[in-house]
C-alpha positions as CSV (number, residue, x, y, z in Angstrom):
1,X,-3.4,-36.2,-19.0
2,X,-4.8,-33.0,-20.3
3,X,-6.0,-30.3,-18.0
4,X,-9.6,-29.3,-18.2
5,X,-10.4,-25.9,-19.5
6,X,-11.6,-24.5,-16.2
7,X,-8.3,-25.3,-14.4
8,X,-6.3,-24.0,-17.4
9,X,-8.3,-20.7,-17.2
10,X,-7.6,-20.4,-13.5
11,X,-3.9,-20.9,-14.0
12,X,-3.8,-18.3,-16.8
13,X,-5.8,-15.7,-14.8
14,X,-3.6,-16.3,-11.7
15,X,-0.4,-16.0,-13.8
16,X,-1.8,-12.8,-15.3
17,X,-2.5,-11.3,-11.9
18,X,0.9,-12.3,-10.5
19,X,2.6,-10.9,-13.5
20,X,0.8,-7.6,-13.2
21,X,1.5,-7.3,-9.5
22,X,5.2,-8.1,-10.2
23,X,5.4,-5.4,-12.8
24,X,3.6,-2.9,-10.6
25,X,6.0,-3.7,-7.7
26,X,9.0,-3.1,-10.0
27,X,7.5,0.2,-11.0
28,X,6.8,1.2,-7.4
29,X,10.4,0.2,-6.5
30,X,11.8,2.5,-9.2
31,X,9.5,5.4,-8.4
32,X,11.3,8.3,-6.7
33,X,10.4,9.3,-3.1
34,X,9.4,12.9,-2.9
35,X,6.9,15.1,-1.1
36,X,6.8,15.4,2.7
37,X,7.8,11.8,3.6
38,X,10.8,12.9,5.5
39,X,8.8,15.5,7.4
40,X,6.4,12.8,8.5
41,X,8.9,10.1,9.4
42,X,11.0,12.4,11.4
43,X,8.3,14.9,12.4
44,X,9.3,18.5,11.6
45,X,7.8,21.6,13.3
46,X,4.8,21.5,11.0
47,X,3.7,17.9,11.8
48,X,4.9,17.7,15.4
49,X,1.8,19.4,16.8
50,X,-0.3,16.6,15.2
51,X,1.7,14.0,17.2
52,X,1.6,16.1,20.4
53,X,-2.2,16.5,20.2
54,X,-3.6,13.5,18.3
55,X,-7.3,14.3,18.9
56,X,-7.0,18.1,18.4
57,X,-8.2,19.0,21.9
58,X,-5.6,21.8,22.3
59,X,-6.6,23.1,18.9
60,X,-10.3,23.3,20.0
61,X,-9.8,24.5,23.6
62,X,-6.9,26.9,23.2
63,X,-7.5,28.0,19.6
64,X,-4.2,26.7,18.4
65,X,-3.8,26.1,14.7
66,X,-1.8,23.4,13.0
67,X,-1.9,21.6,9.7
68,X,-3.8,18.4,9.3
69,X,-5.5,18.1,12.7
70,X,-7.6,15.2,11.6
71,X,-4.7,13.1,10.2
72,X,-3.0,11.8,13.3
73,X,-3.5,8.1,12.5
74,X,-2.3,8.4,8.9
75,X,0.8,10.3,10.0
76,X,1.4,7.9,12.9
77,X,1.1,4.8,10.6
78,X,3.4,6.3,8.0
79,X,5.9,7.4,10.6
80,X,5.9,4.0,12.5
81,X,6.2,2.0,9.2
82,X,9.1,3.9,7.9
83,X,10.9,4.1,11.2
84,X,10.9,0.3,11.5
85,X,10.5,-1.6,8.2
86,X,13.5,-0.1,6.3
87,X,15.7,-1.0,9.3
88,X,14.5,-4.6,9.2
89,X,15.1,-4.7,5.4
90,X,18.7,-3.6,5.9
91,X,19.4,-7.2,6.8
92,X,18.8,-8.0,3.1
93,X,19.9,-4.9,1.3
94,X,21.7,-1.6,1.8
95,X,20.1,1.3,3.6
96,X,19.0,3.4,0.6
97,X,17.4,0.4,-1.2
98,X,15.7,-0.6,2.0
99,X,13.7,2.6,2.0
100,X,12.6,2.1,-1.6
101,X,11.8,-1.5,-1.0
102,X,9.7,-0.7,2.1
103,X,7.8,1.9,0.1
104,X,7.2,-0.5,-2.8
105,X,6.0,-3.2,-0.5
106,X,3.5,-0.8,1.2
107,X,2.2,0.4,-2.2
108,X,1.8,-3.1,-3.6
109,X,0.1,-4.3,-0.5
110,X,-2.4,-1.5,-0.7
111,X,-3.0,-2.2,-4.4
112,X,-3.5,-5.9,-3.8
113,X,-5.9,-5.1,-1.0
114,X,-7.9,-2.8,-3.3
115,X,-8.0,-5.4,-6.0
116,X,-9.1,-8.0,-3.6
117,X,-11.9,-5.9,-2.1
118,X,-13.2,-4.7,-5.5
119,X,-13.1,-8.3,-7.0
120,X,-14.8,-9.7,-3.9
121,X,-17.5,-7.1,-4.1
122,X,-18.0,-7.7,-7.9
123,X,-18.0,-11.5,-7.8
124,X,-19.6,-12.0,-4.4
125,X,-16.7,-14.5,-3.7
126,X,-13.8,-14.1,-1.3
127,X,-11.8,-17.1,-2.4
128,X,-8.9,-15.9,-4.6
129,X,-8.8,-19.1,-6.6
130,X,-12.5,-18.9,-7.5
131,X,-13.1,-18.5,-11.2
132,X,-15.6,-15.5,-10.8
133,X,-13.2,-13.8,-8.3
134,X,-10.2,-14.2,-10.7
135,X,-12.1,-12.9,-13.7
136,X,-13.3,-9.9,-11.7
137,X,-9.7,-9.2,-10.4
138,X,-8.3,-9.4,-14.0
139,X,-11.0,-7.0,-15.2
140,X,-10.2,-4.6,-12.3
141,X,-6.4,-4.7,-12.4
142,X,-6.0,-2.4,-15.4
143,X,-7.6,0.4,-13.4
144,X,-4.5,0.6,-11.2
145,X,-1.6,2.2,-13.0
146,X,1.6,3.5,-11.5
């Protein structure tokens, strides 16, 4: 009837990770959006040359200058994500909250990916329910603070 200690430890560690990810998601959701997000989602005159010349050939051949010539794919992914995901989330919430929700989901996905990669590297295991993996993940998770 009683659970063995190993299974109880796995449940506790899994609950701890889920609780921490949930708390981080709530913090990400309540974080204000600032910076140049709007200028990247709807490219302004500073970012548009990066989209027009993704590999920077015009910059090299014609001597043009523009900001972030080597950041096309990061700008493209940010722009594509925020041009599509918030509109999809408007089926579940209002338009303002959908932007914050999309931002929080992207941030928590990146955090979970980092924790997974670091825990897999430390433990040598890729199974998220493995005891060594979970212990490594629990030891790593405090390094990620919002």
